[in-house]
C-alpha positions, -999 to +999 in steps of 0.1 A: -007-681-205+000-692-241-019-682-272-032-717-275-046-717-240-063-684-246-080-697-278-091-730-264-099-719-228-079-748-213-065-724-187-100-717-176-108-754-174-078-759-152-088-730-129-124-742-125-111-777-117-088-762-091-118-743-076-139-774-075-111-793-058-109-766-031-147-768-028-146-805-023-127-800+009-156-780+023-185-794+043-215-807+023-237-776+028-209-753+017-203-775-014-240-772-023-238-734-018-207-733-040-226-750-068-254-725-064-230-696-064-214-708-096-249-711-112-259-676-102-226-660-113-228-672-149-250-643-161-222-619-150-197-635-174-183-619-204-179-638-237-150-659-225-158-662-188-123-649-178-138-621-158-154-646-134-122-663-123-113-636-097-149-635-086-150-673-082-117-671-062-129-645-038-163-662-033-146-696-026-121-679-003-150-665+017-166-699+020-133-715+031-128-689+058-164-692+070-162-730+071-129-728+090-146-705+115-175-729+119-201-705+107-234-717+094-238-712+056-270-692+060-251-667+082-226-663+055-248-660+024-281-651+039-314-662+024-308-646-010-280-664-027-288-647-060-285-613-044-253-623-027-239-632-061-250-599-076-232-581-049-201-603-053-201-596-091-205-559-087-242-554-085-254-557-121-250-581-150-222-572-173-231-564-209-225-593-231-215-596-267-252-598-277-258-565-259-229-548-277-242-562-311-277-549-304-264-515-295-243-514-327-272-524-348-294-498-332-268-471-338-264-482-374-302-482-380-306-448-364-278-434-385-294-448-417-328-435-407-313-401-400-297-401-435-329-410-452-351-386-432-330-355-435 
């Protein structure tokens, strides 16, 4: 990956298009599930979204295998797609850049208040 691809995110665009092309080969109900999975995985992204690429790949591979085995999509994902995505992503939302900024601000304010108070 070149520096330019890293800055512009063109490598991510290429990967997402490849995932969507793979998903297009799935049955219609699996394609709809794939779109829902992508939607529910976005909150687990870091600032760039690069951390989602392996998660997308493993989720799509699971769908491809299940479709090849002829399983019903509800048997694969269950009734809680959002919960499935949480488990796939590691169980909790990753802290984002806003969370890190908020923590840094809180630390700085606490440090300043500590200096003023004592």
